[in-house]
N, C-alpha and C positions, 0 to 999 in steps of 0.2 A: 478433568482427571485428578485434580487435587481436592475436590469436594467444594469448590467455590463456584456456584452457578453464575453464568454470565447473564445479566439482565438487559444490558444495552451496550451499544458500541458507538465509536466515533471514528470517522474516516477523515483523513487529510490527504489530499492529492496535490503534488507539486510537479512542476516541469522545470528542467534546466538543461544546459549542455553537459554532457558526460565528461568525466576526466578521461585522460588517455587510457588508464587502466580499465575503466568501465567500458570504454569503446572496444577494447581488445577482448575482455572477458565475455561481453554480450554479443560480440561480432556485429557491431552496429556499422551501417554505412556511414561514411564521412558526412558530417553536418546533421546527423539525426539527433534530435533532442531526446532526453531521458525523462521518463515519467516515473515518479516515485509515489507509491501508495503506502500510507501508514494507516494501520487499523489497530485501535485499542479497545479491548473489551472490559467492561466494568460490572461489578456486582450492583445489586439494588442500593447498597449503601454508598456507592461511589468509589469503591476500591478497585484499582486497575488489576486485572487478573490475567490479561493476555495482551501481547503487543507483537505485531508483525510488520515487516517492511519488505515490500516487493519493488524491485527495479526492473523496468522494461523499456525497450525502444518505443518512443511515442508514435512511430509509424506503424505499429503492430497492435494497436489497442482499440477496443470498442468497450465502452462502459455502459452498462444497462442496470438500472435499479428498479425494483418493484417493492413498494412499501404498502403494508396493510395498516389501516388505522385501527 
């Protein structure tokens, strides 16, 4: 949207126990781990042009990737 095309992206996925506030906001059952997905998009020159962070209960996640060479 700002004229910088995204050429590649990098994902980082981590799991940890949620804070009490995250448990409340996400309505997680007691003892449920939190999954945190970070995605950063880069231009062909390596400049970061997008970053997102998604938090979710780890008991509700299925991850599927399809990659074309």
